[in-house]
C-alpha positions, 0 to 999 in steps of 0.5 A: 854945800851939796852933800850926799845923804843916806836915808834909812827907811825902817823895815822894823823898829830900832833900839839905840841904847842909852846909858841907864839900867836895862834896855827900857830906854832908846834914843831917837838919834843914831850917834855918829860914833855908833854909825861908824862902828857899825860900818867898820863891823860891816866891813869886817863881816864882808871880809875886808883884809885884816893885818896880822896885828888885827888892824884893818888897812882900810882904816889907816887913813882915819888916823888924822882928820887931815887925811880922813877919807870919810866924814859922817854925821849922826843919823837924824829923823826925816819925814817924807822930804823934810829933813830934821837937824839938831837945834843949835845950842844957845849962848846960855848953853841950854840943851835940847833936853829942855827945848825943841830937840829938832828943827827942819832943814828950812828952820835950821837954815833961818837959824844959822843965817841969824834970821828970826821967823818964829811966827812962821815956825810950828811945833810937831811931835809933841813940841819935840820938833819945829817946822815951817808953815808949809811943812806943817800943812804938808805933814797935816795933809800926809798924817791927817792931824787932829782938829782943834775946833770945827772948821768951814773946810771939810777934812776931805776937802783939805786932805784932797788938796795937792801940795802945790795948791797948799803952798800957793795959798795966801799967808792968812789962809795958811794961818787959818788952816793951822789954827784949825788943827793941832800940829803939836799932836802930829806923831812922826816917831814914838819911843816912850813908855808905850813902845816898850815890849816884854822880853824873856831871858832864859837861864841856860842851866836852870831854864828859869826865865826872867822878864825884862822890857825893851824900848823901841823906836817906831817911825810913822809911814814915810819917816825914818833916819838919815845921815850926811856923808862927806867922801874925800877919797876915791873908792870909799863911796863904794865901801860905804854903800857895800857896808850899808847894804850889808847893814840893811839886813844885818841891822843897826843898833841893839837887839838886832834879832828883831830890830834895826833893819831898813831899806836904803835910799841915796840922795843929795841935799844942800847943807845950809851955811851962814854967809858971814861978812867982815866983823860978823862973829863966826861960830862953828856947829857940829852935826856929829859927836865931837871929841877934841884933840889935845890942841883943841882942848887947850884952845880957849874958844873951844872949851871956855867960850863954846855953847855945848852939852857933853855926853858920856859914851860907853858900851860893849865890844862887838868883835869876832875876836872877843865878846862880852867886854866893855870898852873904855868910856869917853866923853864927847860933845853933843850934836848941835854944840857951837864953838868959836873956833874951827874944829876937827876932832879925832878918833880914839882907841877905847879897847879894853886892856890886852884886847887883841886889836884896836877898838876905835871911837869916831870923834871927827866933827861934821862937817870938817872944821864945823858948820858956819853959823851966825846966831842972832842975839834974839835967837840965842836967848830962845825965848817964846812959846815955841821954845818952852820945855815940852811936857 
């Protein structure tokens, strides 16, 4: 399935708030509901028409999934030409908090096809992501990973190899090279305690200052965020581009006075999907936060038989018609969740009581109906060294 992707090359750090006390934690993923909200705010800032009741006619087709003109995934990390996706949750329901959270597109393709090549997968980013052998060598060459032990080949000789020369190496040569370097220490992004910065809030009346810390998401050179889009109505591709151009300077996420700016790159990529045969057990995976409809909640194959994790979404209203209000909380299925029935989802209204216009929480599955996957029994257990909990 060939789909457009939009790469966000960071010009500053990002801050994607997580539930908790203060601003000290930041997520790595920019969830699809927040991405949609940012796009809607950009349309409002660009002067898109607003009706007398405060609604935006541009949003009317989003009322149901069958007429939705634009489906969005969450924004995931990328490193150069390597796209990362959430690791599918297994049959035991173990989520990404305990195992590698991301897998490269090539590894993801093997997983959804039900193939097992764990001896060809390598951990990077402290075990937070998995890549193939060729991708690991490519990242070592570009990011110059640390060596484990002395080697016959000098560092300068290895890093001078062109990518096509690395790919052409024999399997045993690639394995020997990877044994000399610690791929797990390759850092593509950073969002831990070391990235926090001190900030000060000044009281407007007493001028007293209060110290607090803000978590930041940094990316290495050549890395950033990207998301998939499925545009199903003419004109919305231009609306999406205009919103992203606006957001590239306005910023995304929180703390936008100093965070959230990016440079936009448009491209296309192949989203892998399992080729199922008669008798195969077909499962459906979502690459966005997913909020089921009432009919889907009653479907046993969604809630009872699914392999999923749930996240509670809360936050503050950002609107020229009212600031300082908290919108209603809502629970959604996390990216990488798997279900045994096609899924669509819906958009929920979460505005506070008596607010002048609707506030929408985007909950459509991406891709529509879900991505077909066919996990093998071995992969569903997720046993082995590469899937040990990261420290």
